[in-house]
Every structure is written in C-alpha cells, then in structure tokens.
N, C-alpha and C positions, 0 to 999 in steps of 0.2 A: 556484301558482293562474293560470289562464289569465282573460283577460278578453275579452269579446265585446261588440258594440255591441246595443243593446235595439232590434230592428227598425230603423225610420228615425229613430228618435228623437234619436241623438247620445249616449244615456246608456250609459256603460259600466258591465257588471255582471259579477260573477264567473262563472265556467262551472258552479260548484256554487253554490246558493243554500240558505238556510236556511228550511226550512219548519217552522213552529211548532205543527203540529196536536197534538201531544203534549204540550205545555204544558198543565197543569192536571189536569183530571178524566179525560180521555182516557188520557193516558200516565201518570197517577199522578205528575206531575213537580211538585216545590215550586217556590216562586219562587227560592229559593237555587241550585237545580239548573238552573232556566231560565236564570238569570243566569249563572252558569257556562258553560252551554252557548253563550249569546251571546258572552260574552268569548272563549272559545276559538275559536269561529267566525271572529269579527272579525280575531282575531290570525292565524288561517290563510288570511286573505285573502279570506274571503266578505263581500261588501258588500251583498248582497240577501237581506232577511227578508221573508217571505210568512207570512201569518197569515189569518184569517177570522173574522168576527163570530160564527159559529155554533160555532166550536171551544170546547168545554166551556162553552158558553153566554155566551161572551163573556170568560172567564177567561184564555184564550190573549192575546189583545189586552191584556188589563190586565197579564199578566206581562212580555209584549214591551214595552210602554210603560216600564215600571220598569226593565227590562233595558238598554234603550237610553238612558236618562234622561241628559242632558249631552252626548250625542254623535248627536244626531239627524241633523245635517247631513253626516255620514259615510256615512249608510246609505241605500240606496234601500229605502224602506218600501212594502210591498204590503199590501193586505188585500181581502177580498171580500165581497158582500152577496148576498141573494136567498133564501136557505135559511130556514125558519121558525124565529123567535125567540121565539114563544109560542103559545098556543093561539088568539090572535086571528087571524082569517082574513086581515086586511090588514096583519099583521107578516110579511111574506113578500113573494116575487116582486119584478118590474122595474119597478113603477109609479113615476112621480114621486113620488106621495105616501109610498110607503115609502122609496126610495132615498135622499131629502133627510133623513127622520129617522133611517135607518139609518147613514148616514154622519156625521152629528152624533153618535149613540151611539158609533160606532167612534172617532171623533176624541178623544171624552170618556175613554174606555176607555185608548186608546192615550197620551193626554197631548200630544196634539200638535195644530198648527193646520191641518196638510193631510198627505195622503199622497202618495207619488210614483204609485203605481200602484193604481187603485180596479177591481176585477173584478167581472163578474157571474158568480156562482158556477155556475149553471146556466142554459139557456135556458129562459126563461119563455113557453110557448106561448099564455098568456092576455094577453100584453102586445105591443103592436106594436113594432117596432124604432124607428119614429119617437119613440114615447112615451119609451122607454128612453134613446135617444141625445140626445134633447131635453134630458132631465133631467140626464144626465151632460155635455153640453156647456154647461150653465149652471153646474154645480158645478165645472166646471173653469174658467170664466170668473171664477167668485167667489174663484178660489185655493185651492179646499179640496181639489183634487186636481190632479196635474199631467197625468197620462194616465190612460187607462183601456183595459180588455181583457175579453175574455170567458175563460170557463172551460169546458172540456168541451163546448164546442158541435159539433154536427154539422157537417161541412165544408159543406152547402148553406145552414145558418144563418149561418155566417161569411161567405160569399159575399152572402147576402141583406142582413146587417148592413153590409157594404161598401157596397152599391149603394144601401142607404136612406140612408145618411150622405151619399153623392154627390148623390141626388136631392133631399134635404131641406136641403142645405149645412149639414150638422151636422158636428162632429168625429167621428173614426172610432175604432173599436177599433185599438189598436196592437199588442196582444199577444194569443194564445191560450195557455190552460194546459189541456193533455190530459194524459191517462194514456198512459205509454209506457214499455215494458221490452223485454228480449229475449222474455218470454214473452206480451206483449201488444203485436203491431205492426201492428194493423189500421189505425193512423192513417197509416200508411206509404203507404195506397192512396189517400186522399183528402185528410185534414186537413193533412198536412205539405207535400204539393204546393199546397194552396189557400194555406197561410202563406206559402210561397216566392214565389207569386205575387203576394199583396197586400203584400209587405215586412213580414209581422208577426213580432215577436220571440214565441218560444216557450218557455215555461218548463215542463217536463215534470215530472209528479207520479207517484209511486210507481215509480222507476226500479229498486228492488229487489223490485218485484212482491210488496209487503206482506211482505217477508221471505222470500220463496222464494228469492231470489238473494243471501240475506246469507251465505250459508254454514253457517247455523244449521240448515237442513233439508236431511237427507240420507237416503237409504234405510237402514232398519234402525234408524233413531234415533226415539225419540218427539218430537213436534212440541210445544216447549214455549215458543214465542215468545208475546209479550204480545198481538200481533193474534190469535193462534189462541185465547186464552181467550174473547174475546168475539165472535168469528167462526168458531166450530168447523167450520162446513160448507165453509169454503172451503180447510180444512187435513185434511179426512178423506181419506185415501189410499185409502180403499175405494171412492170415487166415481170414475168413469172421468176426468172432466176434470182432478182432482187426480193421479190416476196419471199421466196424460200429461204434467203439468207435472213430476212427481218424476222421470219417465224423462228428461225435456229437462234437467233440473238434473243428474242423474248424469253425463250426456254433455257439459253445459257444463263440469263440474267437470274433467273430463278436458282438455278444451280449455284451461282456465285453468293446470292443472297444467302443461301442456307449454309454456304460453307464460311460465311463471314468476310468474304473477300470482294475487292472491286472487280470489274470486267476486265480491267488492265491486267490485274493480278491474275486472274484466271487464265487469260490469253497467254501471257508470257510465262507462266508457270507450266502451261501445257506444253509449248513448244521446247522448253528447255528441260522438259522431264524426259522427251525422248532420248535413249542412250547414243543415238548416232549424232545428236546435234552438240555442237560445241558452244555456240554463242546465238543470240538473237540479237538482230540488228534493230535499233530503235532509231527513228526519223524525227525527234521532236522539232518543231517548227518555233517554239516558245521555250522559256524557262519552266513555266506552269506544266507544260507537256512533259518536260523532261523529269520533274520532280515527281509527277504522277506516276511515271514510267518506272524511275530508280526505285520507287516505293515497293516495286515487285522483284527486287533484284535477288531476295532470300526466300522468295515463295516456293514452297514444296508442296505440290499437291497430294493428297492422299489418295490411296487406291480407289475409294469410294467416289471420290469426285473425279476421277480420271475415267471410271466406269460410267458415270452419269454424263459426262462430255461423250463419250462413246455412244450413248444412248440417243443423243441428239444428232451427231453427226457422226456416221459410221467410219471406222477406219478405212482409209484409202480412198475416201470420197471428196470429189471436189463439187461444192455447190454450184461454183461458175466455171464450169470446165472450158467455156469458150474464152476466158480470160487467161488462161496458161500461156506462158513465154516459152516453154519447151516443146511446142507440138512440131513435130517433123514437118519440114518446109512443104512437102509434097501433099500434105493434108491441107494446106492454106492456099496453095499456087496450083490450080487445075493443070496448067500447062507442065507441070513437072510429074504429072502421073498420065501424061498422053503421049502416045507415039507421034 
C-alpha cells in the first residue's frame, strides 16, 4: 500500500480508501460482512474509511462504528452531511442549524466523540459559504471534527469557498471528493487543477465507474452487476452513451491485457497516477470485491499505458456527462435561468 499526505494537513492516508456506501440496505451487506470487509481492508493497509449519514439512512455509519470499535485511533474516519435525512425540509442542507444536529447524529451512530474529516456532501445553493464555514469552524474548535472538506463541488464553488474562508477568517475546506474514472475525466479540466492550486487533498469516488471498469461488464455478456439492478438505465447498452462506454471498455480491456493487468488494476492505477489525487475510494460489497481491488494497491502504470488510455478516452472527457453530480443547478432546473 502507498501512503500520501492528505492535502496540507500532514495526515498520512492510504492511496486506496474504504468507502462504506454499500454497507447496509444499499449493498444488502450484513454487519458481519461489513466487519469482515473492514478487518480485511485494515489488514491490507487501508487506514481511511469514508461513509455518510444518508447511506442506507444512517445504517452504514452504525455498521462502520461497530466494525471499528476498539481501534478508532488507528483509523482516519470520514463522514458526510447535507443530503436529506427525512421529509422534514430542514433535515438537509448546509445550514448551521442542520450541520450541528447532523454531526451529533453521526457521532452517535458511529459511537465516537469526533470524526477526522467531515464533508459537505453536495454544494447547497441556498446557504452562503460564510454560514457553512462558520458552523464547521465552530465544530472544529469544539473538537468534534479535526478537518472538513467538500464533496462533488463544481470548481468555481471550490474557489469561492476558499476565498470566503480567507475573507471571513474562518477555517477552510482541506479536501474535495469528486467522481473520477477513466470513463469520466471531466474534472481534469478544472476541479483537479483548482485542488492542486489550493493544496486540497482529493479523495475520488467511483474509480471503477459504477462497475463498468470492474471486468464484469463486457460485450456479449448480460449485465448482472448489483448496481445495474436498481439503476438499469445506466447499463442499457441500447442507449448511445452506454454503447460508447462499452466500446471504450473493450478497448481498455485490450490495453490491460497487453500490460498484464486486470481491468481493476488499470482503472485504479489510472486515477491514483494523477498528481492531484490523494486516494481512490473503493466501495466493495463483498470480500471478493475487496481482495480484487486491494490487488491494485501498488499498481503503477507506465507512461506507455497511460498514453494508451488517453487514446481511448481523451483527457478531460466525460463519456456520460448527463451523470455528473457537480452540474450548476441552473442547467438542470429551467426556473433558475428564467426571469
């Protein structure tokens, strides 16, 4: 396992990190299975575990808490808030009112007195940067969080938040957590350069592109991955965007074969090769998934292999731009661009 400094914090984290989204109802993972995955991940050298309050309605945090009991100090523990946690309109967002309550709920579910990294799950256009950063700074000073970061923020919002922290003399985001894979390279255009400019640690999620790069999805095979059962439109190869992904996967499989690598090694080696990336978040649903992904922990791609990947999917290109999560709200909601 490789270890890297998380932004400018001085904290050392593994280049592969364990994402816990599949713990609980989402991944149909039991507590025993989640604990076994955590055990194996720690044995494999992973020291960063990332979850969120909204994963399976809090069940993921509860499972992570039970799995790490007795070894909290050896783990860099990260969670997130902002997404809706009930039908109550104020049980979401990035206001001081909600973040204070949400963090207390997360700490209770995790069974800890602090988290190392607290992340704003999505940019909240209804809440000012000053409001959010002020609340996070107070929570940091109270000892409930050590650092805080953003997740899936557009590049211009990352910049705005950095300037707001400076202007109002508040602590700043020290990490960003964007989606990044061989098939979704759009963040190379702006988010990653901005992260490097401001010295942010970058924890990338979906490096296997929701299973497209796991080796399980190939031409001529039925798509039977767990994700395809509840997001079938993202795997319907009759759709042009999915056909483009499948064509790219077939070409990438040839690149991997010629390099003597698995598809997983190619995919994880690609994202961790970027100098702005600190860690790739893997989200195994089973122990077999975890072991296959841990096998990529020390993968270093040669320049020739990286060039071959660039020839398949050009730098800065998203093969499925409609699936991006950092699109400015006005591009999705017509009312926001009408007088």
